[in-house]
C-alpha positions as CSV (number, residue, x, y, z in Angstrom):
1,M,6.0,15.3,-26.9
2,M,5.3,12.3,-28.5
3,T,1.5,12.0,-29.4
4,L,-0.4,9.3,-28.2
5,A,-0.1,7.0,-31.2
6,H,3.3,8.0,-31.1
7,R,3.8,6.3,-27.8
8,I,2.2,3.0,-29.1
9,L,4.0,2.6,-32.0
10,V,7.0,2.4,-30.3
11,L,5.6,0.2,-27.3
12,I,4.8,-2.3,-30.3
13,A,8.0,-2.4,-31.5
14,L,9.9,-2.6,-28.4
15,I,7.9,-5.2,-27.1
16,A,8.1,-6.9,-30.8
17,S,11.9,-7.1,-30.5
18,N,11.9,-8.2,-26.8
19,C,15.5,-6.7,-26.7
20,V,17.5,-6.2,-24.0
21,N,21.0,-4.6,-22.8
22,S,22.7,-3.2,-25.6
23,E,20.1,-4.1,-28.2
24,F,17.9,-1.4,-26.7
25,A,20.0,1.9,-27.0
26,N,18.9,3.5,-29.8
27,A,15.7,3.5,-28.2
28,D,16.8,4.2,-24.8
29,E,15.3,8.2,-25.5
30,E,11.9,6.7,-26.5
31,R,11.3,4.4,-23.7
32,P,9.9,6.4,-20.6
33,N,11.5,6.6,-16.9
34,I,9.5,5.3,-13.8
35,V,9.0,7.0,-10.3
36,F,7.4,4.5,-8.2
37,L,5.9,6.7,-5.2
38,F,4.8,4.1,-2.6
39,S,3.4,4.5,0.9
40,D,2.5,2.1,4.0
41,D,-1.0,1.9,5.0
42,L,-2.3,5.1,3.2
43,T,-5.5,4.8,2.2
44,T,-8.1,5.7,-0.1
45,Q,-10.3,7.5,2.1
46,A,-7.5,9.9,2.8
47,I,-6.8,11.0,-0.5
48,S,-9.2,13.6,-1.7
49,A,-9.0,13.3,-5.5
50,Y,-10.9,9.8,-5.0
51,H,-14.2,11.4,-3.0
52,Y,-14.6,8.1,-0.9
53,G,-15.7,8.1,2.7
54,L,-15.2,11.1,5.2
55,D,-14.8,14.9,4.3
56,L,-11.1,14.9,4.5
57,P,-8.5,17.6,4.0
58,P,-7.4,17.9,1.0
59,T,-4.3,16.3,-0.6
60,P,-3.3,18.4,-3.6
61,N,0.1,16.8,-4.7
62,L,-1.2,13.0,-4.7
63,D,-4.6,15.1,-6.4
64,R,-1.9,16.8,-8.8
65,I,-0.9,13.2,-10.3
66,A,-4.4,12.2,-10.9
67,K,-5.5,15.4,-12.5
68,E,-2.7,14.8,-14.8
69,G,-3.5,11.1,-15.1
70,M,-5.8,8.7,-14.1
71,L,-7.2,7.2,-10.8
72,F,-8.1,3.6,-10.3
73,E,-11.5,3.7,-8.3
74,N,-11.2,-0.3,-7.7
75,S,-7.2,-1.2,-7.0
76,F,-7.4,-3.9,-4.8
77,C,-4.3,-5.7,-2.8
78,G,-4.2,-9.4,-2.8
79,N,-2.8,-9.8,0.9
80,S,-3.8,-6.9,3.2
81,I,-0.6,-6.8,4.9
82,C,2.8,-5.3,4.4
83,T,5.3,-7.7,3.6
84,P,3.4,-10.2,1.4
85,S,1.8,-7.1,-0.5
86,R,5.5,-5.8,-1.4
87,A,6.3,-9.3,-2.5
88,T,3.2,-9.1,-4.7
89,V,4.0,-5.7,-5.7
90,M,7.5,-6.3,-7.2
91,T,6.8,-9.8,-9.0
92,G,3.1,-9.7,-10.2
93,L,2.5,-12.7,-8.2
94,H,-0.3,-13.5,-5.4
95,S,1.2,-14.6,-2.1
96,H,1.2,-18.3,-2.4
97,K,3.1,-18.1,-5.9
98,N,5.9,-15.5,-4.6
99,G,6.9,-17.3,-1.3
100,I,5.6,-14.5,1.3
101,V,2.4,-15.4,2.8
102,N,2.7,-13.5,6.0
103,L,4.7,-10.9,7.8
104,S,7.5,-13.5,8.7
105,G,8.9,-14.2,5.1
106,A,11.5,-12.9,3.4
107,L,11.9,-12.2,-0.7
108,D,14.2,-15.0,-2.2
109,P,17.1,-12.9,-3.9
110,E,16.7,-14.8,-6.7
111,S,13.1,-14.1,-7.7
112,P,12.2,-12.7,-10.7
113,T,11.0,-8.7,-10.0
114,W,10.4,-6.0,-12.3
115,P,13.2,-3.5,-11.4
116,K,15.4,-6.7,-11.4
117,R,14.3,-7.2,-15.7
118,L,14.2,-3.3,-16.2
119,H,17.8,-3.2,-15.2
120,Q,18.7,-6.0,-17.0
121,S,17.1,-4.2,-20.0
122,G,19.5,-1.3,-19.7
123,Y,17.7,0.9,-17.3
124,T,19.1,2.2,-14.4
125,T,17.1,1.7,-11.1
126,A,17.4,2.3,-6.9
127,I,15.3,2.2,-4.7
128,F,15.4,3.9,-1.4
129,G,12.9,3.9,2.1
130,K,10.7,1.0,3.5
131,W,11.4,-2.5,2.0
132,H,10.2,-5.0,4.2
133,M,11.5,-7.7,2.9
134,K,14.4,-8.6,5.2
135,T,16.7,-9.3,2.3
136,K,18.8,-7.3,0.5
137,P,17.1,-5.6,-2.7
138,Q,18.4,-7.1,-5.9
139,G,18.6,-5.7,-9.5
140,F,19.4,-1.9,-8.4
141,D,22.0,0.2,-9.2
142,A,21.8,2.1,-5.8
143,W,19.2,1.2,-2.5
144,E,19.4,2.8,0.9
145,V,16.2,0.9,3.0
146,F,15.2,0.4,6.2
147,S,15.4,-2.6,8.5
148,G,12.2,-3.6,9.0
149,Q,9.4,-0.9,10.1
150,G,12.4,1.3,10.1
151,N,11.5,4.5,12.5
152,Y,10.0,7.6,11.7
153,Y,12.7,9.6,13.4
154,N,16.4,9.5,13.2
155,P,16.3,6.3,11.2
156,D,19.4,4.0,10.0
157,L,19.6,3.4,6.4
158,H,21.1,0.2,4.9
159,G,22.7,0.0,1.9
160,P,25.4,-1.6,-0.1
161,N,28.3,0.4,1.6
162,G,27.1,-0.1,5.1
163,S,24.7,1.8,7.5
164,R,24.0,5.1,8.6
165,R,21.4,7.1,10.6
166,I,20.0,10.3,9.7
167,E,18.6,13.0,11.4
168,G,15.1,14.4,10.8
169,H,11.7,12.8,9.3
170,S,12.1,9.5,7.7
171,T,9.5,11.2,5.0
172,D,11.7,14.2,4.1
173,I,14.8,12.1,4.2
174,V,13.7,9.0,2.0
175,T,12.9,12.0,-0.2
176,D,16.0,14.1,-0.1
177,I,17.8,10.5,-0.7
178,A,16.1,10.4,-4.0
179,L,16.1,13.5,-5.6
180,D,20.2,13.8,-4.8
181,W,20.2,10.2,-6.6
182,L,17.7,12.0,-9.5
183,E,20.1,14.2,-9.8
184,N,23.0,12.2,-9.9
185,R,21.5,9.2,-12.0
186,D,23.5,7.8,-15.1
187,K,21.8,10.1,-17.4
188,T,22.8,8.0,-20.5
189,K,20.3,5.9,-19.7
190,P,16.4,5.5,-18.7
191,F,15.6,5.4,-15.1
192,A,13.4,3.2,-12.5
193,L,13.2,4.8,-9.2
194,M,11.2,3.4,-6.2
195,I,10.5,6.0,-3.4
196,Q,8.8,4.2,-0.5
197,H,7.8,5.8,2.7
198,K,7.2,4.8,6.4
199,A,4.2,7.1,6.7
200,P,1.8,6.7,7.3
201,H,2.0,3.5,9.7
202,R,1.6,3.1,13.2
203,N,2.5,4.4,15.3
204,W,1.7,8.2,13.8
205,K,4.6,10.3,14.5
206,P,4.4,13.2,11.8
207,S,7.4,15.6,11.3
208,I,7.5,18.6,13.4
209,Q,6.6,20.8,9.8
210,E,3.1,18.8,10.3
211,L,2.5,18.9,14.3
212,E,0.7,22.2,14.2
213,L,-2.1,20.8,11.3
214,Y,-5.7,20.2,12.2
215,R,-5.4,21.4,15.7
216,D,-8.7,23.1,15.5
217,I,-10.5,21.0,13.8
218,T,-13.2,18.3,14.5
219,F,-13.4,15.4,11.8
220,P,-16.8,13.4,10.9
221,E,-17.0,10.4,12.5
222,P,-17.9,7.3,10.1
223,S,-20.9,6.0,10.6
224,S,-20.1,2.2,11.6
225,L,-17.6,3.9,14.2
226,F,-19.6,1.8,17.1
227,D,-20.7,-0.9,14.7
228,D,-22.0,-4.2,16.9
229,Y,-21.3,-6.5,14.3
230,E,-24.5,-8.0,14.2
231,G,-24.4,-11.0,11.7
232,R,-20.7,-11.0,11.1
233,V,-19.1,-13.3,14.1
234,A,-15.6,-13.3,12.6
235,A,-15.6,-9.3,12.6
236,S,-16.8,-9.0,16.5
237,N,-13.6,-10.9,17.6
238,H,-10.8,-8.6,16.6
239,K,-8.0,-6.6,18.8
240,M,-8.0,-3.8,16.5
241,G,-10.3,-1.7,17.8
242,I,-9.7,2.4,18.8
243,D,-12.2,1.5,21.7
244,S,-10.0,-1.2,22.9
245,D,-6.7,-2.0,21.4
246,M,-5.5,1.7,20.4
247,T,-2.7,2.6,23.4
248,M,-2.9,5.7,24.8
249,A,0.5,6.8,25.0
250,S,2.3,4.7,22.0
251,D,-0.7,5.5,19.5
252,L,-2.0,8.6,21.0
253,M,0.8,10.2,22.9
254,M,-1.3,11.0,25.6
255,F,1.5,10.6,28.1
256,D,1.7,9.6,32.0
257,G,4.6,9.8,34.2
258,D,7.8,8.8,32.1
259,Q,5.7,7.4,29.0
260,A,6.9,10.2,27.4
261,K,11.0,8.8,27.4
262,N,9.8,5.4,26.1
263,V,7.3,6.5,23.3
264,L,9.9,9.4,22.3
265,S,13.3,7.7,23.3
266,R,14.4,8.0,19.1
267,L,14.1,12.0,19.0
268,T,16.5,14.1,20.0
269,P,16.0,16.6,22.7
270,Q,15.2,19.4,20.4
271,Q,12.5,17.2,18.7
272,R,11.3,15.8,22.2
273,D,10.6,19.3,23.6
274,A,8.8,20.4,20.2
275,Y,6.4,16.8,20.5
276,L,5.7,17.6,24.0
277,A,4.9,20.8,23.6
278,A,2.2,20.3,20.5
279,F,0.2,18.1,22.7
280,E,0.7,19.8,26.1
281,S,-2.8,21.8,26.0
282,E,-4.9,19.1,24.9
283,N,-3.4,16.5,26.8
284,T,-3.8,19.0,29.9
285,E,-7.5,19.7,29.2
286,F,-7.9,15.5,28.7
287,L,-6.4,15.0,31.7
288,A,-8.5,17.6,34.2
289,N,-11.7,15.9,33.0
290,P,-11.3,12.2,31.6
291,P,-13.9,11.1,28.8
292,T,-15.2,7.6,29.4
293,G,-17.2,5.0,27.7
294,K,-18.1,6.4,24.4
295,E,-17.0,9.8,24.6
296,L,-13.4,8.2,25.4
297,V,-13.6,6.3,22.2
298,R,-14.4,9.8,19.8
299,W,-11.5,11.6,21.5
300,K,-8.9,8.8,20.5
301,Y,-10.9,8.4,17.2
302,Q,-10.0,12.5,17.2
303,R,-6.3,12.1,18.4
304,Y,-5.9,9.3,15.7
305,M,-7.1,11.0,12.8
306,K,-5.3,13.9,13.2
307,N,-1.7,12.2,13.5
308,Y,-2.2,9.7,10.8
309,L,-3.6,12.5,8.0
310,R,-0.7,14.8,9.8
311,C,1.4,11.7,8.7
312,V,-0.4,11.7,5.2
313,A,0.0,15.4,4.9
314,G,4.1,14.9,4.9
315,V,3.8,12.7,2.1
316,D,1.8,15.0,0.2
317,R,4.3,17.7,0.8
318,N,7.1,15.3,-0.1
319,V,5.2,14.1,-3.3
320,G,4.9,17.6,-4.7
321,R,8.7,18.0,-4.2
322,V,9.6,14.7,-6.3
323,L,6.8,16.6,-9.0
324,D,8.6,19.9,-9.2
325,K,12.1,18.1,-9.2
326,L,11.1,16.1,-12.5
327,D,9.7,19.7,-13.8
328,S,12.8,21.2,-13.1
329,L,14.7,18.8,-15.0
330,N,12.6,18.5,-18.0
331,L,11.5,15.2,-17.3
332,N,8.1,15.1,-16.6
333,E,7.2,15.0,-20.5
334,N,8.9,11.4,-20.3
335,T,8.4,10.1,-16.6
336,I,5.4,7.8,-15.5
337,V,4.6,8.6,-12.3
338,V,2.7,6.2,-10.1
339,Y,1.3,6.1,-6.9
340,C,0.4,3.5,-4.5
341,A,0.2,1.8,-1.6
342,D,0.7,-1.7,-0.1
343,Q,-3.0,-2.1,1.0
344,G,-5.8,0.2,2.4
345,F,-6.4,1.0,6.3
346,Y,-9.0,1.6,8.4
347,L,-10.1,5.0,9.2
348,G,-12.5,4.1,12.4
349,E,-14.7,2.5,10.1
350,H,-15.9,-0.5,11.8
351,G,-14.5,1.4,15.1
352,W,-11.0,-0.3,13.9
353,F,-7.5,1.0,12.7
354,D,-5.5,-1.6,11.0
355,K,-6.3,-3.5,7.8
356,R,-6.4,-7.3,7.3
357,W,-10.1,-7.7,6.7
358,A,-10.9,-8.2,2.9
359,Y,-13.8,-5.4,3.7
360,E,-13.5,-2.7,1.2
361,E,-11.6,-0.1,3.4
362,S,-8.3,-2.5,3.7
363,L,-8.6,-4.6,0.4
364,K,-9.2,-1.4,-1.5
365,M,-5.6,0.5,-2.7
366,P,-4.6,4.0,-4.0
367,L,-3.2,3.5,-7.4
368,I,-3.1,6.7,-9.8
369,V,-0.9,6.7,-12.9
370,R,1.0,9.6,-14.7
371,W,1.7,9.5,-18.4
372,P,2.0,12.0,-20.6
373,G,1.2,11.5,-24.0
374,M,-0.1,8.0,-23.0
375,V,-3.0,8.8,-20.2
376,K,-5.4,11.3,-20.9
377,P,-5.3,13.7,-18.0
378,G,-8.3,13.3,-15.4
379,T,-9.5,9.9,-16.3
380,R,-10.8,7.6,-14.0
381,S,-10.9,3.9,-14.2
382,A,-13.7,1.6,-13.0
383,A,-12.0,-1.4,-14.1
384,M,-11.2,-4.1,-11.0
385,V,-7.3,-4.5,-10.7
386,Q,-4.7,-5.7,-8.2
387,N,-1.2,-5.1,-6.8
388,I,-0.2,-8.2,-9.4
389,D,-1.0,-6.4,-12.2
390,Y,1.9,-3.6,-11.4
391,A,4.7,-5.8,-12.7
392,P,3.6,-6.7,-16.0
393,T,2.3,-2.8,-16.6
394,L,5.6,-1.2,-15.8
395,L,7.5,-3.7,-17.9
396,E,5.2,-3.3,-21.0
397,A,5.2,0.3,-20.6
398,A,9.2,0.1,-20.6
399,G,9.0,-2.4,-24.0
400,V,9.7,-5.5,-21.8
401,K,8.6,-8.8,-21.5
402,T,8.2,-10.7,-18.5
403,D,10.1,-13.9,-18.4
404,W,8.2,-15.1,-15.8
405,P,4.9,-16.3,-15.5
406,V,3.2,-13.5,-13.7
407,Q,-0.7,-13.8,-12.5
408,G,-1.4,-10.4,-13.5
409,I,-2.4,-8.3,-16.3
410,S,-0.8,-5.1,-18.2
411,L,-3.0,-2.3,-17.3
412,L,-1.8,-0.7,-20.5
413,P,-5.2,-1.2,-22.5
414,L,-6.8,0.6,-19.6
415,L,-3.9,3.8,-19.8
416,S,-4.2,3.9,-23.3
417,N,-8.3,4.1,-23.3
418,G,-9.6,6.4,-20.9
419,G,-9.8,3.5,-18.2
420,V,-12.6,1.9,-20.0
421,A,-11.9,-2.1,-19.7
422,P,-11.9,-4.5,-22.8
423,D,-15.0,-7.2,-23.2
424,D,-12.7,-10.0,-21.5
425,W,-11.4,-7.7,-18.5
426,R,-11.3,-9.9,-15.6
427,K,-14.6,-10.2,-13.1
428,T,-13.0,-11.3,-10.1
429,I,-10.3,-10.6,-7.9
430,Y,-9.0,-12.8,-5.7
431,Y,-7.9,-12.2,-1.9
432,R,-6.2,-14.4,1.1
433,Y,-5.1,-13.5,4.3
434,I,-3.5,-15.8,7.2
435,D,-1.4,-13.5,9.2
436,R,-3.4,-13.9,12.0
437,G,-2.3,-10.5,13.7
438,H,-4.6,-8.0,15.5
439,G,-7.0,-11.1,16.2
440,V,-8.3,-11.5,12.4
441,A,-9.3,-14.5,11.4
442,Q,-7.6,-16.6,8.5
443,H,-9.9,-15.6,5.7
444,S,-10.1,-15.8,1.7
445,A,-12.6,-13.6,-0.5
446,I,-13.6,-12.9,-4.2
447,R,-14.9,-9.6,-5.4
448,T,-17.2,-8.7,-8.1
449,N,-18.6,-5.4,-9.7
450,T,-21.2,-6.0,-7.4
451,H,-20.8,-8.7,-4.6
452,K,-18.2,-10.0,-2.4
453,L,-18.1,-13.4,-0.7
454,L,-16.0,-14.1,2.1
455,H,-14.6,-17.9,3.1
456,F,-13.6,-18.0,7.2
457,D,-11.8,-21.2,6.5
458,Q,-9.9,-21.8,10.2
459,P,-12.7,-21.2,12.6
460,R,-11.8,-20.3,16.0
461,N,-14.2,-20.9,17.8
462,A,-18.1,-23.0,17.4
463,A,-19.9,-19.5,16.5
464,E,-16.9,-19.0,13.5
465,E,-17.6,-22.7,12.3
466,A,-21.4,-21.7,12.0
467,S,-20.6,-18.9,10.0
468,I,-18.0,-19.4,8.0
469,W,-19.1,-17.6,4.8
470,E,-19.9,-13.9,4.3
471,L,-21.9,-12.2,1.5
472,Y,-21.9,-8.8,0.3
473,D,-24.3,-6.9,-2.3
474,L,-22.0,-3.9,-2.9
475,Q,-24.1,-1.9,-4.9
476,N,-27.0,-1.9,-1.5
477,D,-24.5,-2.2,1.1
478,P,-21.3,-0.4,-0.1
479,Q,-20.3,-0.4,3.8
480,E,-20.8,-4.1,4.3
481,M,-22.8,-4.0,7.5
482,T,-25.5,-6.8,6.1
483,N,-24.2,-10.5,5.8
484,L,-26.4,-12.0,3.3
485,A,-25.1,-15.5,3.5
486,G,-28.3,-16.9,6.2
487,D,-30.9,-15.1,4.1
488,P,-32.9,-17.9,2.3
489,A,-33.4,-15.6,-0.4
490,Q,-30.3,-14.9,-1.2
491,A,-29.1,-18.7,-1.6
492,T,-29.3,-18.8,-5.2
493,K,-26.6,-15.6,-5.1
494,L,-24.2,-17.6,-2.2
495,E,-24.1,-20.7,-4.6
496,S,-22.8,-19.0,-7.5
497,M,-20.8,-17.1,-5.9
498,K,-19.1,-20.2,-4.3
499,Q,-18.8,-21.9,-7.2
500,L,-17.2,-18.1,-8.6
501,Y,-14.8,-18.6,-5.5
502,W,-13.7,-22.0,-5.7
503,E,-13.4,-21.2,-9.6
504,T,-11.2,-18.4,-9.2
505,R,-8.7,-20.1,-6.2
506,K,-7.9,-23.0,-9.2
507,R,-7.3,-20.2,-12.1
508,Y,-4.9,-18.8,-9.4
509,D,-3.7,-22.0,-8.5
510,D,-4.3,-21.8,-5.2
511,T,-5.1,-25.4,-4.4
512,D,-1.8,-26.2,-2.2
513,E,-2.1,-25.7,1.1
514,S,1.5,-26.4,2.8
515,L,2.5,-23.0,0.8
516,W,0.2,-21.6,3.3
517,T,0.2,-24.0,6.5
518,N,4.5,-23.8,6.1
519,Q,4.1,-20.1,7.4
520,R,8.1,-19.4,7.7
521,T,10.0,-19.0,4.4
522,R,13.3,-20.5,4.2
523,R,16.4,-18.6,5.6
524,F,18.6,-17.6,3.0
525,D,23.0,-17.3,3.4
526,P,23.0,-14.8,5.9
527,E,24.9,-12.2,3.6
528,D,21.6,-11.7,2.2
529,Y,20.1,-10.4,4.8
530,I,19.9,-6.5,5.2
531,V,20.1,-7.7,9.0
532,P,21.2,-10.9,9.6
533,P,19.0,-13.2,11.1
534,R,19.8,-14.1,15.2
535,R,20.7,-17.9,15.5
536,R,17.9,-19.6,17.5
């Protein structure tokens, strides 16, 4: 195994040369492979290595990456919703610069991305699973992806040779395809493999293998499960509450009459029988004495958590399969393993499921990196990082310079220094959301190590108009229950945070509102799409 000093010297030489294609041939054996593990909506609270929030079941394989690498405690997205966040991960650019500001966006096939750049520099590249950016993945030797959200069971996968339906659970299937590619890849080149799971996205359908987990466990409730949103006007106007917005059949597998036929229509008869059997006794007990009021909310919370965490367990199990495969192929010593998700998620905090808000649970996203010889095992970094940082980090790790103006910062100074940030590391992160799904108000935010400021720039009523700023002291109020913006004692702090907010927007060149108000990206050629859009 190369020493840390040796790896750094190799990286310096590669970056200085800025070589591409055949010029990298002699150095390929020193260039690290990359396995990029990506989940949808898998939040830090559900990863036991984070020790964050509730006491939930262990995730031993995700924890193994942290034990053997570095866990980032303050990793954030710039737009907490699937398609925009994925575009940011690929391009190193915030939404207003990468062209995808909401779910309707499609990634421009000509956009620069870190896998495309690696491919140009001599890597063999592949992506399997959830893509969710509408156009066909570019810069990959191999790809098979879902169209849009994809399906948990018996998913359709689309690739350069057409589409196919595979029986089974998507988390297992995506891993199967990825491991097969890993076995049969071009072994003369370094590789970058992206394994991207649908789980644990709504509606939470765990695999048959995980259906029996947690049956007899009662999970602890977050203290804010019955939040009354005092002082937080926009937060009170939402459609993502466990109490009122979670559907009994589609979300919670509580079927009435023929509802199961619709909810489970994708499943084979054998799969459907297993699902109905798994919930039969609990559903019978519920129907015999249906809870109401807060007790109904508590019941819904427990059912939600069990199915969500069963999906997480399936992801964790399959992450273990990938790590074991790297071991068996003797690839673990020269392979960077990255685990992350597209954003965080609410596990009952503030009474919510879903994401979108700039509050901590959805703003914060997991990031864990294992890199033998470079990253000291078992380290944690408190430095503030964002998903704009992934592209420059992975390219620099491969000795490749970005050839477009990324907004992110390479994380190599953190990875090579025990997670300790240099003195000139960023002091704020930037966030902006406009999708408006689930009744979430359009807003932007900045966060420092101690405070957060939210700005609701499109108030929907007079009450929101009078409360467009929210200020939180994260050290004394980590759950963000007390909005300090109206507190006269905080007036000086509010004004300094406002000034920092406008400076941060300017630094990221978020000054052209037309980039946000034109919410649908331009259409590309029909052949550019995984599934061509319908004519209007």
